[in-house]
C-alpha positions as CSV (number, residue, x, y, z in Angstrom):
1,M,-0.3,-0.2,0.3
2,T,1.4,3.2,-0.5
3,T,-0.2,6.4,1.6
4,Y,-0.6,10.2,-0.1
5,K,-1.2,12.7,3.0
6,G,-3.0,15.7,2.0
7,V,-6.0,18.3,3.0
8,G,-9.7,16.3,2.9
9,V,-12.1,19.1,1.5
10,Y,-16.3,17.4,2.3
11,A,-16.3,14.6,4.3
12,G,-16.8,11.0,2.3
13,R,-14.7,8.0,1.6
14,V,-14.9,5.9,-1.4
15,I,-13.1,3.8,-3.5
16,G,-12.5,3.7,-6.9
17,P,-10.3,3.5,-10.1
18,V,-7.9,6.2,-10.3
19,L,-8.4,8.2,-13.9
20,Q,-5.4,11.0,-14.4
21,M,-6.4,14.4,-16.5
22,P,-5.9,14.2,-20.4
23,E,-2.2,15.5,-21.4
24,P,-2.7,19.4,-22.1
25,I,-3.1,21.0,-25.1
26,K,0.5,20.6,-26.2
27,E,2.7,23.7,-26.8
28,P,3.0,25.5,-31.0
29,K,6.2,25.0,-32.2
30,A,8.7,27.5,-31.1
31,G,9.9,30.2,-34.2
32,L,6.5,29.3,-36.0
33,K,5.5,32.1,-38.3
34,L,2.3,33.8,-39.6
35,A,0.7,31.1,-42.8
36,E,1.6,31.6,-45.8
37,G,-1.2,33.9,-47.2
38,E,-1.9,35.2,-44.2
39,T,-1.7,38.5,-42.9
40,V,-0.6,40.4,-39.5
41,E,-4.4,42.2,-39.6
42,S,-5.8,38.5,-40.3
43,A,-3.7,36.9,-37.5
44,S,-4.5,39.3,-35.2
45,A,-8.4,39.6,-35.6
46,R,-8.1,35.9,-35.4
47,I,-6.6,35.5,-32.1
48,Q,-9.1,38.5,-31.2
49,S,-11.8,36.3,-32.7
50,A,-10.4,33.1,-30.2
51,A,-10.3,34.6,-27.2
52,E,-13.6,36.6,-27.5
53,S,-15.3,32.9,-28.0
54,V,-13.4,31.1,-25.3
55,K,-14.5,34.2,-23.3
56,A,-17.9,33.4,-25.0
57,D,-17.7,29.7,-24.1
58,L,-17.0,30.1,-20.3
59,L,-19.5,32.6,-19.9
60,E,-22.1,30.2,-20.7
61,R,-20.6,27.6,-18.9
62,A,-20.4,29.9,-16.0
63,E,-25.0,30.3,-16.7
64,N,-25.2,26.5,-16.2
65,A,-22.8,26.4,-13.1
66,G,-23.8,26.6,-9.2
67,R,-23.1,29.2,-7.4
68,D,-19.7,29.2,-6.5
69,G,-18.5,27.7,-10.6
70,K,-20.7,31.0,-11.7
71,A,-18.5,33.4,-10.0
72,V,-15.3,31.7,-10.1
73,L,-16.1,31.2,-14.5
74,K,-17.1,34.6,-14.8
75,S,-13.4,35.9,-13.2
76,T,-12.0,33.6,-15.4
77,S,-13.6,34.6,-18.9
78,Q,-12.3,38.0,-18.0
79,M,-8.4,36.8,-18.5
80,A,-9.2,35.1,-22.1
81,T,-9.8,39.1,-23.5
82,D,-7.0,40.8,-20.8
83,R,-6.1,43.6,-22.5
84,A,-2.8,43.0,-21.7
85,L,-2.6,40.0,-22.9
86,L,-3.8,40.3,-26.0
87,K,-2.1,42.9,-26.7
88,G,1.7,41.4,-26.3
89,A,0.1,38.9,-28.4
90,K,-1.0,41.2,-31.5
91,K,2.7,42.7,-30.9
92,L,4.4,39.4,-31.9
93,V,2.6,38.4,-34.9
94,E,3.3,42.3,-35.9
95,K,6.9,42.3,-34.9
96,Q,7.9,39.2,-35.6
97,S,5.5,37.4,-37.7
98,M,4.6,34.7,-35.4
99,A,1.6,32.8,-36.1
100,P,-1.0,33.2,-33.9
101,E,-0.9,30.4,-31.8
102,R,2.5,30.5,-30.9
103,A,2.0,34.1,-30.4
104,I,-0.8,33.8,-27.5
105,W,1.6,31.5,-26.1
106,E,4.2,33.3,-25.5
107,A,2.3,36.7,-24.3
108,A,0.2,33.8,-21.6
109,S,3.5,32.4,-20.5
110,D,4.9,36.1,-20.1
111,F,1.7,37.2,-18.1
112,M,2.0,34.4,-16.2
113,K,5.7,34.6,-15.0
114,Q,4.1,37.9,-13.7
115,M,1.7,36.8,-12.2
116,E,4.3,34.1,-10.3
117,A,6.9,37.0,-9.4
118,L,3.9,38.6,-7.3
119,G,3.2,35.8,-5.3
120,G,0.2,35.3,-3.0
121,Y,-3.2,35.1,-5.1
122,M,-1.7,36.7,-8.3
123,A,0.2,33.2,-8.3
124,E,-2.4,31.1,-7.8
125,R,-4.1,32.8,-10.6
126,V,-1.5,31.2,-12.8
127,T,-3.7,27.7,-13.4
128,D,-6.3,30.3,-14.7
129,I,-4.4,31.5,-17.1
130,Q,-2.8,28.0,-18.3
131,D,-6.6,27.5,-18.6
132,V,-7.2,30.6,-20.9
133,R,-4.4,30.1,-23.1
134,A,-4.8,26.7,-24.0
135,R,-8.7,27.0,-24.5
136,I,-7.6,29.7,-27.2
137,V,-5.0,27.7,-28.7
138,A,-7.5,25.2,-29.1
139,E,-9.6,27.6,-30.4
140,L,-6.9,29.0,-32.9
141,T,-6.2,25.0,-34.2
142,G,-9.0,23.3,-34.6
143,Q,-8.1,20.9,-31.8
144,Q,-10.5,20.2,-28.9
145,A,-10.2,22.2,-25.8
146,P,-9.0,20.8,-22.3
147,G,-11.3,18.7,-20.5
148,I,-12.5,15.9,-18.3
149,P,-11.7,12.5,-19.6
150,V,-14.8,10.4,-20.4
151,A,-15.3,7.0,-18.6
152,S,-18.8,4.5,-19.1
153,E,-18.0,3.8,-14.6
154,P,-18.1,6.0,-12.3
155,F,-14.3,7.5,-10.9
156,I,-11.7,8.5,-9.1
157,L,-10.1,12.2,-11.3
158,A,-6.4,13.0,-10.3
159,A,-4.2,16.0,-11.1
160,I,-1.9,18.2,-10.6
161,D,-5.2,21.1,-10.1
162,L,-8.1,21.5,-11.8
163,A,-9.1,24.1,-14.2
164,P,-12.5,26.4,-13.0
165,A,-14.1,25.3,-16.3
166,D,-13.9,21.5,-15.3
167,T,-14.5,21.4,-11.8
168,A,-17.7,23.6,-12.3
169,T,-19.3,21.3,-15.1
170,L,-18.1,18.3,-14.0
171,D,-20.4,15.5,-13.5
172,P,-20.3,14.0,-10.0
173,S,-22.6,11.0,-11.4
174,K,-19.2,10.0,-13.1
175,V,-16.4,11.5,-11.1
176,I,-16.9,10.0,-7.5
177,A,-14.0,12.1,-5.5
178,L,-11.4,14.4,-6.6
179,I,-7.9,14.1,-5.8
180,T,-4.9,16.3,-6.6
181,S,-0.8,17.0,-5.8
182,D,-1.5,21.2,-5.4
183,G,-4.0,23.7,-4.7
184,G,-4.8,24.5,-0.9
185,P,-8.2,23.8,0.8
186,Q,-9.4,27.3,0.0
187,A,-8.7,26.9,-4.0
188,H,-11.0,27.0,-6.6
189,T,-10.7,23.1,-6.4
190,A,-11.9,22.4,-3.3
191,I,-14.6,25.4,-3.0
192,L,-16.4,24.1,-6.1
193,A,-15.5,20.1,-4.3
194,R,-17.5,21.8,-1.6
195,G,-20.5,22.8,-3.3
196,L,-20.8,19.9,-5.5
197,G,-20.9,17.8,-2.0
198,L,-17.9,15.7,-3.5
199,P,-15.4,14.6,-1.4
200,A,-11.7,15.8,-2.7
201,V,-8.4,15.7,-0.8
202,V,-6.4,18.6,-2.2
203,A,-2.2,19.3,-1.6
204,A,-1.1,15.2,-1.8
205,K,1.6,15.0,-3.5
206,G,2.4,12.2,-5.7
207,V,-1.4,11.1,-6.7
208,T,-0.1,12.2,-9.8
209,E,2.0,9.7,-10.4
210,I,-1.3,6.8,-9.5
211,A,-1.4,4.8,-12.8
212,N,-4.6,4.6,-14.7
213,G,-7.1,2.7,-13.3
214,T,-5.4,1.7,-9.9
215,L,-8.2,0.8,-7.1
216,V,-7.1,3.6,-4.4
217,Y,-9.3,4.7,-0.8
218,V,-10.2,8.0,-0.8
219,D,-11.4,9.1,2.8
220,S,-12.0,12.9,2.7
221,N,-12.4,13.3,6.5
222,E,-8.6,12.2,7.6
223,G,-7.3,13.4,3.9
224,L,-5.6,10.8,2.8
225,V,-5.6,8.3,-0.2
226,D,-4.3,4.5,-0.3
227,T,-3.8,2.3,-3.3
228,E,-4.5,-1.5,-2.4
229,P,-7.3,-0.8,-0.1
230,T,-7.6,-2.7,2.7
231,E,-11.3,-4.7,4.3
232,E,-11.3,-2.3,7.0
233,Q,-11.5,0.7,4.0
234,K,-13.9,-1.2,1.8
235,S,-16.2,-1.4,4.6
236,S,-16.1,1.9,5.5
237,A,-16.5,3.0,2.3
238,E,-19.4,0.6,1.5
239,K,-20.8,1.9,4.5
240,Y,-20.7,5.4,3.6
241,A,-22.4,4.5,-0.2
242,N,-24.6,3.0,1.7
243,R,-25.7,5.7,4.4
244,Q,-29.4,6.4,4.8
245,P,-30.0,10.0,3.8
246,L,-30.3,13.0,5.5
247,P,-33.3,14.3,6.7
248,A,-34.3,17.3,4.7
249,F,-33.7,20.6,6.9
250,D,-37.6,22.0,8.4
251,G,-36.3,25.4,8.3
252,K,-35.4,25.8,11.7
253,G,-31.6,25.3,12.7
254,V,-32.5,24.4,16.5
255,L,-30.4,22.0,19.2
256,S,-31.4,19.4,21.5
257,D,-32.7,22.1,24.2
258,G,-34.2,24.5,21.8
259,T,-32.0,27.0,22.0
260,S,-32.5,28.7,18.6
261,I,-29.5,28.5,16.3
262,P,-30.4,29.6,12.8
263,L,-29.2,29.1,9.4
264,Y,-28.9,30.6,6.5
265,A,-27.3,30.2,3.2
266,N,-24.9,32.1,0.9
267,V,-26.1,33.3,-2.0
268,G,-25.0,34.9,-5.3
269,D,-28.2,35.7,-7.1
270,G,-32.0,35.7,-7.7
271,K,-31.5,31.7,-9.0
272,S,-28.8,30.6,-6.1
273,A,-31.1,32.5,-3.8
274,E,-34.6,30.4,-5.2
275,K,-32.4,26.9,-4.9
276,A,-31.4,28.0,-1.3
277,A,-35.4,28.5,-0.2
278,G,-36.4,26.1,-1.7
279,L,-34.2,23.8,0.8
280,S,-35.7,25.6,3.6
281,A,-33.2,27.9,4.9
282,E,-33.9,30.2,7.2
283,G,-32.7,33.3,4.9
284,V,-29.5,34.1,3.7
285,G,-26.6,34.9,5.7
286,L,-24.4,36.1,2.8
287,L,-24.8,37.9,-0.6
288,R,-21.8,37.8,-2.6
289,T,-22.8,40.9,-5.2
290,E,-19.6,40.7,-6.7
291,F,-21.4,37.7,-8.6
292,G,-23.3,40.6,-9.9
293,F,-20.2,42.4,-11.3
294,L,-17.5,39.4,-12.4
295,G,-17.4,39.7,-16.3
296,N,-18.1,43.2,-16.6
297,D,-15.3,45.4,-17.8
298,S,-17.1,48.6,-16.5
299,E,-19.6,49.2,-13.4
300,P,-22.9,48.0,-13.2
301,S,-25.7,50.0,-13.3
302,V,-27.7,51.0,-10.7
303,E,-30.8,49.5,-12.0
304,T,-28.9,46.8,-13.2
305,Q,-27.6,45.8,-9.8
306,A,-31.0,46.7,-7.6
307,E,-32.5,44.1,-10.4
308,T,-30.0,41.7,-9.2
309,Y,-30.6,42.5,-5.4
310,K,-34.3,41.9,-5.8
311,S,-34.3,39.3,-7.4
312,V,-32.7,38.1,-4.3
313,F,-35.1,39.1,-1.4
314,D,-38.1,38.6,-3.5
315,A,-37.2,34.7,-2.9
316,F,-37.3,34.9,0.9
317,P,-40.2,37.0,1.8
318,G,-40.1,38.3,5.7
319,Q,-37.2,36.3,5.8
320,H,-34.1,37.6,7.2
321,I,-31.4,38.5,4.2
322,V,-27.2,40.0,4.9
323,V,-26.1,41.7,2.1
324,R,-22.1,42.1,1.6
325,T,-21.1,45.0,0.1
326,L,-18.6,44.6,-3.0
327,D,-15.5,42.2,-2.0
328,A,-13.0,43.1,-5.3
329,G,-9.5,42.6,-5.3
330,A,-7.0,39.7,-4.2
331,D,-8.4,36.4,-6.2
332,K,-11.6,38.2,-7.7
333,P,-10.3,41.9,-9.5
334,L,-12.5,43.7,-11.7
335,P,-11.1,46.4,-14.4
336,F,-13.1,49.0,-13.6
337,L,-12.1,49.4,-9.6
338,N,-8.9,47.2,-9.3
339,V,-6.8,49.5,-10.6
340,K,-2.8,49.3,-10.1
341,E,-1.0,46.2,-10.0
342,E,0.3,45.4,-6.5
343,E,2.9,43.1,-5.1
344,N,0.9,41.3,-2.6
345,P,-3.1,41.9,-3.9
346,A,-4.4,39.9,-0.6
347,L,-2.9,42.3,1.5
348,G,-3.8,45.5,-1.2
349,V,-6.9,46.7,-1.9
350,R,-9.7,44.9,-1.8
351,G,-13.2,45.0,0.3
352,F,-13.8,48.2,1.5
353,R,-10.7,49.7,0.5
354,T,-11.6,50.1,-2.7
355,D,-13.5,53.2,-2.0
356,W,-10.0,54.9,-1.2
357,T,-8.7,54.5,-4.9
358,V,-12.5,54.3,-6.4
359,P,-14.6,56.6,-5.0
360,G,-18.5,56.3,-5.8
361,V,-18.7,52.7,-6.8
362,L,-20.0,52.0,-2.8
363,N,-22.3,55.1,-2.8
364,R,-23.7,53.8,-6.1
365,Q,-24.0,50.3,-4.9
366,L,-25.8,51.3,-1.3
367,E,-28.5,52.9,-3.8
368,A,-28.9,50.1,-5.6
369,I,-29.8,48.0,-2.5
370,N,-31.8,50.3,-0.5
371,K,-33.3,50.9,-4.2
372,A,-34.0,46.5,-3.9
373,A,-35.1,46.7,-0.7
374,E,-38.3,49.5,-0.7
375,G,-40.0,47.0,-2.9
376,S,-39.4,44.4,-0.4
377,E,-40.8,42.7,2.1
378,A,-37.5,40.9,3.2
379,D,-35.1,41.8,6.2
380,I,-32.1,43.9,5.0
381,W,-29.0,43.7,7.0
382,V,-26.2,45.1,5.0
383,M,-22.0,44.5,6.2
384,A,-18.7,45.7,4.8
385,P,-15.8,43.5,3.8
386,M,-12.3,44.0,5.1
387,I,-12.9,46.5,7.6
388,S,-9.7,46.2,10.3
389,T,-10.6,49.7,12.0
390,T,-13.2,51.0,14.3
391,S,-12.9,54.1,12.1
392,E,-13.6,52.0,8.9
393,A,-16.4,50.6,10.3
394,R,-17.5,54.2,11.7
395,T,-17.4,55.2,8.1
396,F,-19.5,53.0,6.5
397,S,-21.8,53.1,9.0
398,K,-22.6,56.5,8.3
399,M,-22.7,55.8,4.4
400,L,-25.3,53.8,5.4
401,D,-27.2,56.3,7.4
402,E,-27.4,58.2,4.1
403,A,-27.7,55.9,1.9
404,G,-31.3,54.6,4.6
405,I,-29.4,51.4,5.7
406,Q,-30.7,51.1,9.4
407,T,-29.2,47.6,9.8
408,K,-25.2,47.6,9.8
409,G,-22.7,45.3,9.9
410,V,-19.4,44.5,8.8
411,M,-17.1,41.2,8.1
412,V,-14.3,39.8,10.9
413,E,-11.6,38.8,7.9
414,T,-8.6,40.3,10.4
415,P,-7.0,39.8,13.5
416,A,-7.0,43.5,13.8
417,A,-11.2,43.3,13.8
418,A,-11.4,40.4,16.2
419,V,-9.9,41.6,18.8
420,N,-11.3,45.1,18.2
421,A,-14.6,43.6,18.0
422,E,-16.0,45.3,21.1
423,A,-15.3,48.8,19.8
424,I,-16.3,47.8,16.2
425,L,-19.4,46.5,17.7
426,G,-20.1,51.0,18.8
427,E,-20.1,51.5,15.4
428,V,-22.6,48.7,14.4
429,D,-25.1,46.1,14.5
430,F,-23.4,43.0,14.0
431,V,-20.7,41.1,12.8
432,S,-20.0,37.9,10.3
433,I,-17.1,36.1,10.3
434,G,-15.7,35.2,6.8
435,T,-13.2,32.4,8.4
436,N,-11.5,31.8,4.8
437,D,-9.6,35.1,5.1
438,L,-9.5,35.3,9.4
439,T,-8.0,31.9,9.1
440,Q,-5.0,33.0,6.4
441,Y,-4.7,36.1,8.0
442,T,-4.1,34.7,11.6
443,M,-1.7,32.1,11.0
444,A,-0.1,34.6,7.6
445,A,-0.5,31.5,5.2
446,D,-1.8,32.2,2.0
447,R,-5.5,30.9,1.9
448,L,-4.4,28.6,-1.8
449,L,-1.3,27.9,-0.8
450,G,-0.8,24.0,-1.4
451,D,2.3,24.2,0.6
452,L,0.8,25.9,3.1
453,A,-2.4,23.8,3.3
454,H,-2.0,22.3,6.7
455,L,-1.5,25.9,8.1
456,N,-4.7,27.2,6.5
457,N,-7.2,25.0,8.5
458,P,-9.9,26.7,10.2
459,W,-9.6,24.4,13.2
460,Q,-6.1,25.6,14.2
461,P,-6.8,26.8,17.9
462,A,-5.1,30.3,17.3
463,V,-8.4,30.8,14.4
464,L,-10.7,29.3,17.1
465,K,-9.3,31.5,19.5
466,M,-9.7,34.6,17.4
467,I,-13.7,33.7,16.9
468,K,-13.7,33.1,20.7
469,L,-12.4,37.1,21.2
470,T,-14.6,38.5,18.8
471,V,-17.9,36.7,20.1
472,E,-16.7,37.8,24.1
473,G,-16.4,41.4,22.5
474,A,-19.8,41.5,21.0
475,Q,-20.8,40.2,24.9
476,R,-19.5,43.3,26.5
477,A,-20.5,45.6,23.5
478,S,-24.1,44.4,23.9
479,V,-23.8,45.0,27.8
480,L,-22.3,48.4,27.4
481,H,-24.7,49.5,24.4
482,G,-27.9,48.2,26.3
483,T,-28.9,46.3,23.1
484,K,-27.9,42.8,21.5
485,K,-25.3,42.9,18.7
486,Y,-24.8,39.7,16.9
487,V,-21.9,37.1,15.9
488,S,-22.3,35.2,12.6
489,V,-19.8,33.3,10.8
490,C,-20.6,32.8,6.7
491,G,-17.0,31.3,6.0
492,E,-16.7,27.7,4.6
493,A,-16.0,26.5,8.4
494,A,-20.0,27.2,9.1
495,A,-20.5,24.1,6.6
496,D,-18.3,21.4,8.7
497,P,-20.9,20.1,10.7
498,A,-18.2,19.3,13.5
499,L,-16.6,22.8,13.2
500,A,-20.8,24.3,13.8
501,V,-21.2,22.7,16.5
502,V,-17.9,24.3,17.8
503,L,-19.0,27.8,16.5
504,V,-22.0,27.3,18.6
505,G,-20.4,26.3,21.7
506,L,-17.8,29.4,21.2
507,G,-21.3,31.8,21.5
508,V,-21.5,32.7,17.6
509,D,-25.1,33.2,17.0
510,T,-25.8,32.4,13.4
511,L,-24.1,30.2,10.9
512,S,-25.0,31.0,6.9
513,M,-23.2,28.2,4.5
514,N,-23.2,26.6,1.0
515,A,-27.3,25.8,0.7
516,G,-26.9,21.9,0.2
517,A,-24.8,21.6,3.5
518,I,-27.5,23.3,5.5
519,A,-29.1,19.7,6.2
520,A,-26.0,18.2,7.6
521,V,-25.2,21.0,9.6
522,S,-28.8,21.1,11.3
523,A,-29.1,16.8,11.4
524,V,-25.9,17.1,13.8
525,L,-26.6,20.5,16.0
526,K,-29.9,18.9,16.7
527,T,-28.4,15.6,18.8
528,V,-26.2,19.0,20.8
529,T,-27.6,21.3,23.5
530,K,-25.7,24.5,24.1
531,E,-23.9,23.5,27.6
532,K,-22.0,20.0,25.4
533,A,-21.2,22.2,22.3
534,Q,-19.5,24.7,25.2
535,Q,-18.1,21.4,26.5
536,I,-16.6,20.4,22.8
537,A,-15.4,24.0,22.3
538,V,-13.7,23.9,25.2
539,K,-12.0,20.6,24.4
540,A,-11.2,21.8,21.2
541,L,-9.5,25.0,22.0
542,S,-6.9,23.4,24.6
543,Q,-5.3,21.2,21.1
544,I,-2.4,21.9,20.0
545,S,-2.6,21.4,16.3
546,S,-5.8,21.6,13.4
547,A,-5.8,18.1,13.3
548,E,-5.9,17.1,17.0
549,A,-8.8,19.9,17.5
550,K,-10.6,18.3,14.9
551,T,-10.4,14.3,16.2
552,A,-11.2,15.7,20.1
553,A,-14.4,17.4,18.4
554,R,-15.4,14.2,16.6
555,E,-14.8,11.7,19.2
556,E,-17.5,13.7,21.2
557,L,-19.9,13.6,18.2
558,P,-21.0,9.8,17.1
559,I,-23.6,11.2,14.9
560,L,-20.9,12.0,12.6
561,D,-19.9,8.9,11.7
562,E,-24.0,7.6,12.0
563,L,-24.8,10.5,9.2
564,G,-21.9,9.3,7.1
565,L,-19.9,12.4,8.2
């Protein structure tokens, strides 16, 4: 047996044959010149046309993808027609009479080197550029675009990493698990795997060397891949395959002692909101408004934005909806907003900070939110991302007052916001913890970097303590101001049923997650009292690593194994 260790994404234990991703599009021959009879003008036009076709294809795929896939594909589509990329390719055609396919290959390669040099989020996006480059070359040369292998029987897909366009559109009935040698727990592959409810192990070095057809055991609870599965592993996989379906969520998040823990959905548009409502989510704990901006070269009008927001509000009449203002920057750059290149975008101008460099966009967004809320029965709360100081919270609060929005909040994504929660909550009514960013900033570990995946884990005791600090700050602020100050978690951590119990034990009031995860989280929460959740939280906090914290919590929750979670 050979064991490959990585980071587990979504719960599951499966056995199946491995299929490796097919060979990528081959590099066009170096020095390839224009074909006889082709002019510089026609070659440049072909590059532009191919790039636009790829963008259109990615946007079409986005329309048929789930919530997370839609955002990733829209963001990637922008790269296909990036002005700098196409200008570089056309220049090579003009100056060196280079064939279009070779020109786009070299221009993209130069672009990738620049991104790698920037590090952080931008380096992670090299995978997206590689995918776009391959698709444009395929379009120019009449080849089949890269994609998932086809097989008659279900299989486990192995790859270095997956392009967003592939992950977002794969068929879970055929691909029963994902294993990658690169990537991290918050990279695109992991996020989309969660959205599909697909067991996955990422950052597992060596899995790309497993021969096609090899039978392997994938345990995404433990983050391991084993060749030559044992009888015990076969039994475990069989038990998982034959697990009883989770009971449908009844629309009321509650502990076994009757304590109410509302369970909300993270959504990006009206379509995903309707799906969440159909799964009985109690409302929306995170409306990712940037979904309405991705794929646009210019800022959408107030009317266009308002129409998008209202489609979400209409899906939850009379219910709670938290709108997050535009969270652009880092891995979600927008051409009209993120106008300067940054050496470290994860620590740069993103979220609320974009209002400093391009003022007006946020005010117009607040106008659109208020316009959509005017004819809605939903209870609308609005929060800003990437708030680090009390003065920022005060400034945003005043902006909301001017826009006519009453219930105000901010995201807690930085250690600064967590340790200063009491003061920040003197300016606003609630905070929502984004565990993805809070983890990367607390651990100083890029959330998209596979080599740091073991650090970038919300089970890290230091991250749990940051959440505890936030809750304690909110409790003090509630006493000081004589009104309840709410704490929610809307990051990926809320979708982990075991971690959800710990979060409740730490004192978090509400949880928001991918709508598909609500049933599992609800089923587990219904088996514990508030006191039991607090005991489990204390036990997790006392551990010295994320792995031990997770194990300690799971040992107290036998329901997880019963439900195949």
